[in-house]
N, C-alpha and C positions, 0 to 999 in steps of 0.2 A: 657605328652600330648601336649607339645610344646605351651606354653603360652595360656593355657585354661583360657580365661578371657572374660568377656563381657563389659570391660571398653573402648575398641576401641582405645587404645593408642599404640598398637603394630600391625604391619602389619600381623604378624603370628597369632595373636589372633582374627582377624576379620573373623568371621564365620557366615554363613547364616543358616536358619532353616534346610535346606537339609544337610548341613555339620554335624550338630549335630545329625540328624537322622541317617546318615551313621555311625557316631561314636557309637551311640546307638546299631546299628545293629552288629558292630564288638564286642561290649561288650556282647551282648546277645548270639552271636555264641560261644564266649569263655566261658561264664557263670561261671566265677571263684567265689569261695567261699571267697577268700582273695585277694585283689588287692592292691599292693604297687604302689602308684601313685606319680608322680613328675610334677612340672611345672603347678600347679593348683592354681588359684588366690583365691578360696574360695568355700564354699558350693553351692552358687547359680550357677556358671557355671558348677560345677561338676554334679549338679542335671539335667543338660541338656544332660548328657551322661549316668549317672548311676541313676537308679530309686531310690529315697530316701525312697520309700515304701518297697523296696527290700533290700537296703543296709543301714547300719549305717556308717557315716563318722567320721574318727578320724584324725583331722588335726594337723600339727605341731603347737606348742604353739606360733610360730611367727605370726600366722594368727590373734591372738588377738591384737598384738602390732601394726599391720598395718591395722586394721579393717576399719579405716576412710580414708585410703590412696586413692587418686584419680588415682594413677598409678597402673599398673598391677604388681603382684609379683609371684614368683615361689615357691610355698609351697610343701613340701612333706606330705605324709599321707597314711592312709589306708582306704579302703572301705571293710566292712565286712558284709556278708549276715546276715540278721536278724535271731535270734535264736542261733547264735554262741556267747558264753559267752566271754566277753573281759574285761580286766583291762587296762585302758588308763593311761600309765605311762608318766612322764615328758620326754620331748625331751632329746636326748643325745646331749647336747650343744657343747661339745668339737669339734665336726665335723665342727662347725662354726668358729673355730680358734679364740676364745675370747682373749682379751687383758685386761690389767688393766683399760683401758679407755672405752671399749665397750664389748658387748656380742658376738662380731664376726659378720662379714659381709657375711659369707657363710651359706648355708642351714644346718639346724640341722637334726639329725636323728629322724624321727617320730617313737616312741617306744610304742608298745602295747604288751599285753600278752594274748594269747588265751588259755582258760581253756578247757581241754578235759577230758571226763569220762574214768577212769581206765588207763589213760596215763599221763605222765608228761606234764606240760604246755609248750606251744611254745612261746618263746620270739622273737618278730618280729621287725625288724628295717628296715624302708624305707629310703633310702639315695639318695642323689644327690650331687656327689663330684665335685670338681673344674674342669671346662672345660679348654681346651687349652694345655693339656699334654697327648695326646692320646698314644704316644709311645716313646717320647723323654726321654733322661736321665735326672736325677734330676737337674744336674748342668746347664742345657741348658736355662731355663727360669723361671720366677717368678711363673707361673702357676704350673710348676713341683715341685717347692719348697713347694707350698701350698698343693698340692696333697700328697707329701711326708709326711707332718705333719698330714694330714687327715688319711693316712694309719696307722701311728703310733697311732693316737687316736682310730681308729677302732680296732687295735690290743689290746689296753688296755681294750676296752669293751668286746672283745672276751675272753680275759684271765680272766676277772672278772666272766663272765658267766661260764667258765670252772671250776673255783675254787668253785663256788656255786652249781655246778652240774646241771646247767640249760641248756636245749636244745634251740637252736636258729636258725633262718633263717634271713639272711641279703639279701635284694633285692633292686634293683634300678639301677640308672644311675651312674656307676663308672667313666664314661668319660675316659676310658682307655681300651686298647686292652689287657685284662688279659690273653687271650688265645694264644697270639703270642709267638714264640720262643724268648728266651733271653730278654723278657720284665722284668722290675724290680719290679713293684708294687706287683704282686702276690708272687714273691719270697720273697720280703721284709715282706709281711704279714705272710707268712709261717715261716720266720726266727724269727719274733717277737712274735709268739704265741706258745702255748704248742704243742709238737709233736702230730701228728694225731688228732688234734682238729678241723680240718677244711676241708670241701669238696666243690669243685666248681661244682655245679650241671649243670652249663652251659659250662663246659670245652670243650665238644665235640659238642656243638650246632652249626650247620651250619648257617651262616648269609647271607642273601640276601634280604635286606630291601629296597623295592622300595618306594621312597618318593619324595616330592617337597621341595626345599630349596630356601629361599629368598636371592638373591644376592644384598647386600647393595651397591655394587659399580655400578652395572648396573641397579639397581632398578627393577629387573625382577625375576620371579620365574624360577627355573631350575629343571629339572628332574634328580634325582640321584639314584644310587643303592649302598647302604652301604654293603660291603662284609666282614666287620669285626665287631665283637660284642663289644659294650661298656656297654650294660645292662647285668647284671649278677645276679645269685642267688647262694648264698653260705650258707652252713649249718653246724651244728655240727653233728657228726656221729650218735648220738642218736636220732636225729630228723627225720631220714629216715630209710627205710628198708635196713639193711646192706646186706641181702642176694640178694635182687633185687634193687640196688640203682637206683633211678629215674634219668632220664636225661631230662634236659629242652629242649624245642623246641621254635622256633620263629614263631609267627603268621605273615604271609606275606600278605600285601595288594595286591589286583589285580592291574594291570596296569590301568584298567578303573576307579577303585575307586580313585587311586592317581591322575589321570588326571582330574577327574571330581569334587572331593570334597577336602576340606581343612581338612585333618586328622591330622597327626603328622609326625615329621621327625624321630620318633622312632617306631619300630614295637614291639608289646607286646612279652615278653618272658614268657613262661608258663611251669609249672612243676606240676605233679600229685604226691602228697605225700601219 
């Protein structure tokens, strides 16, 4: 949601009441049962977009560590419609690339389990991977090297779910063009996981996201159109209808909404399971 915060320390996070109202409108039109969110500073700003009387919020465990922070943070998490039974699991911390000296400086995967009647549980992971490596080869820069390690950590989580016979959905900001020809991250994920254990539900999703981006060099907002997808939804085969596999779609903001309101530099990606 691009620095969804009410602390006022980020240009992108400074939103007026009418901006939040438009974000509420987008959320109500989509009316999703399960929302994987990223870049949210805490429950208070999220409540300005999603009705807490309608949704339960499950934030990354990192929100507790930085609860008293004066600066804005980018947390992952889930918003789940009330009435849906959920087990809130501990974060998948390896995505933060922990070391012996720290718990890692990147976002953790927010992990919940949705219980369903007469069907297997769905294990859901909301992720926000390292930015700065949208399509470059691993050897090119430090961001790509970190993303490479995150893909490896993601493969370990997927393989564990496969061995346990657990169905899963991974959704969020991969910060990488998984759908482009000759790209390496999706190929690497397939190579490191069990055969036929992974489906990219957004593999054929057309992207044309109209947005505004703040240019730090000129100190001005610029209108942009993103025509490649970096937000993806991937699943285990047993989590979807094999006969009629669902395909994700991108919710596109109108030109008027982008020009008038401070929304996000990401357009929501939606799939019906």
